[in-house]
GUPAFI-454042 format. One line per 8 residues: number of its first residue (from 1); for each residue x, y, z negated of C-alpha. Coordinates in steps of 0.1 Angstrom, whole numbers. Each point is the difference from the previous one (the first is absolute). Layout:
BEGIN
NUM	X Y Z; ...;
//
This chain:
BEGIN
1	0 0 0; 28 24 -10; 19 -9 32; -31 7 22; -5 34 -17; 37 8 6; -2 -8 37; -30 23 4;
9	17 29 -19; 32 -7 19; -18 4 34; -17 33 -11; 33 13 -15; 19 -8 32; -27 15 23; -2 32 -21;
17	38 5 -1; 3 -8 37; -24 29 8; 18 21 -26; 33 -7 18; -14 7 35; -14 33 -13; 34 9 -12;
25	15 -9 34; -25 23 17; 7 29 -24; 38 -5 5; -4 -1 37; -20 33 1; 27 16 -23; 28 -11 23;
33	-19 12 31; -5 34 -16; 36 2 -11; 12 -9 36; -24 22 20; -10 29 -23; 31 5 -22; -8 9 -36;
41	-37 6 9; -21 17 -26; 29 11 -21; -14 31 -17; 20 1 -33; 33 19 -2; 8 -16 -34; -6 -35 12;
49	12 -1 37; -1 -38 0; -37 0 -9; -12 -5 35; -29 -20 13; 24 -23 18; 21 -7 -31; -30 -5 -22;
57	-15 -25 24; 33 -19 4; 5 -2 -38; -36 -10 -6; 0 -26 28; 32 -15 -12; -12 -3 -36; -33 -15 10;
65	18 -25 23; 23 -10 -29; -29 -5 -24; -20 -20 26; 30 -22 8; 6 -8 -37; -37 -8 -4; 0 -23 31;
73	31 -19 -10; -13 -3 -36; -33 -14 13; 15 -25 24; 27 -13 -24; -24 2 -30; 29 17 -17; -9 15 -34;
81	30 24 0; -10 15 33; -36 2 -9; 8 18 -32; 24 23 19; -28 9 25; -24 6 -28; 24 23 -19;
89	10 20 32; -37 5 10; -9 10 -36; 28 26 -1; -12 15 33; -36 1 -13; 11 16 -33; 22 25 19;
97	-29 10 23; -24 4 -30; 26 21 -19; 6 23 31; -38 4 5; -5 10 -37; 29 24 0; -12 16 33;
105	-34 8 -15; 14 11 -33; 25 24 15; -19 11 32; 5 38 -6; 38 -4 -6; 3 -23 30; -19 26 21;
113	23 28 -10; 32 -20 6; -12 -14 33; -8 35 14; 34 14 -12; 18 -30 16; -19 3 33; 8 37 2;
121	37 -7 -5; -4 -26 28; -13 26 24; 35 15 1; 12 -33 16; -25 3 29; 16 -1 34; 35 -5 -14;
129	24 -27 12; -5 -34 -17; -35 8 -11; -20 -13 30; -23 -19 -23; -10 30 -21; -4 21 31; -23 -25 17;
137	-20 -6 -32; -7 37 -4; -9 5 36; -24 -30 -1; -17 11 -32; -4 36 10; -14 -10 34; -24 -28 -12;
145	-12 18 -31; -1 35 16; 19 16 -29; 32 19 -4; 26 0 -28; -3 -16 -34; -21 26 -19; -2 27 27;
153	12 6 35; 23 27 -15; 21 -28 -14; 17 -2 34; 10 37 -2; 26 -8 -26; 14 -29 22; 4 22 31;
161	6 33 -18; -25 14 24; -38 2 7; 1 -34 17; -14 -35 -3; 7 -33 19; -19 -4 32; -20 -29 -16;
169	-18 27 -21; -16 16 31; -37 -2 8; 9 -6 36; 34 -15 5; 25 17 24; 37 5 1; 11 25 -27;
177	-36 6 -11; 12 1 -36; 14 35 8; -34 14 8; -24 18 -24; -13 -18 -31; -35 0 15; 12 -27 24;
185	11 -24 -28; -18 -25 -23; -6 16 -34; -9 -30 -22; 27 -12 -24; 12 -35 8; 4 -12 -35; -36 8 -10;
193	-13 -12 34; 17 -34 -3; -10 -3 -36; -37 8 9; 2 -27 28; 12 -25 -26; -28 9 -24; -25 -4 28;
201	14 -35 7; 4 -9 -36; -25 -28 3; 21 -17 27; 32 5 -21; -18 -14 -30; -12 -31 19; 35 -6 14;
209	15 3 -35; -27 -23 -15; 6 -26 27; 37 1 -5; -5 -5 -38; -24 -29 6; 24 -17 24; 28 3 -26;
217	-23 -13 -28; -9 -29 23; 37 -8 6; 7 1 -38; -30 -23 -6; 12 -25 26; 35 0 -12; -8 -5 -37;
225	-27 -26 8; 25 -20 22; 27 4 -27; -23 -15 -26; -11 -28 24; 36 -9 7; 7 -1 -37; -30 -23 -5;
233	9 -23 29; 36 -3 -14; -14 -8 -34; -24 -26 14; 27 -17 21; 23 -1 -30;
//
């Protein structure tokens, strides 16, 4: 009976971790593609230049693949050490995510102020050599969200030391349109515009976060259940 339960849990554990591993492969692949084709795409922070979308995806994908691999091998080999390692790794990730979420909501105002200051510092790197990712990111954000600057279009005046903004701030794009009158530029602040967009899509973000947490809890349950079944099977055989 114990052996039959073990085989059922073993199959579920292997299937779960195989999907987990394949998901990691997909995320890693997207990260590598972004790094190869877009440079440091979506690098907005001057304090953390390595915090780009490509690097985050590569690190996340690699870590997910590693966890999935440990889980798959642990399930196939019915190895208690690997199963426990998988459980501990996934539990640490879950606790880290929960801690970050709690801290984010607890210090929202301080994070807001720091983020705006850091983004304003990053504006000074716009268009400079070696900062293609930051330049592309600001151009895409200002064009897609129809905004200009971090808290105001005048943020760019300090960057250029002139009454000028990037061409991506223009209502109608044309070469050197950023030198025209302010009436031809987007006026909405990008930080508040993006923040408002996130708040409007808070339900989707919440559902994604909840699904992620449920998948991790499911993985923890499979791992601990199989670990206990392996212990019972070993005891029964002994």
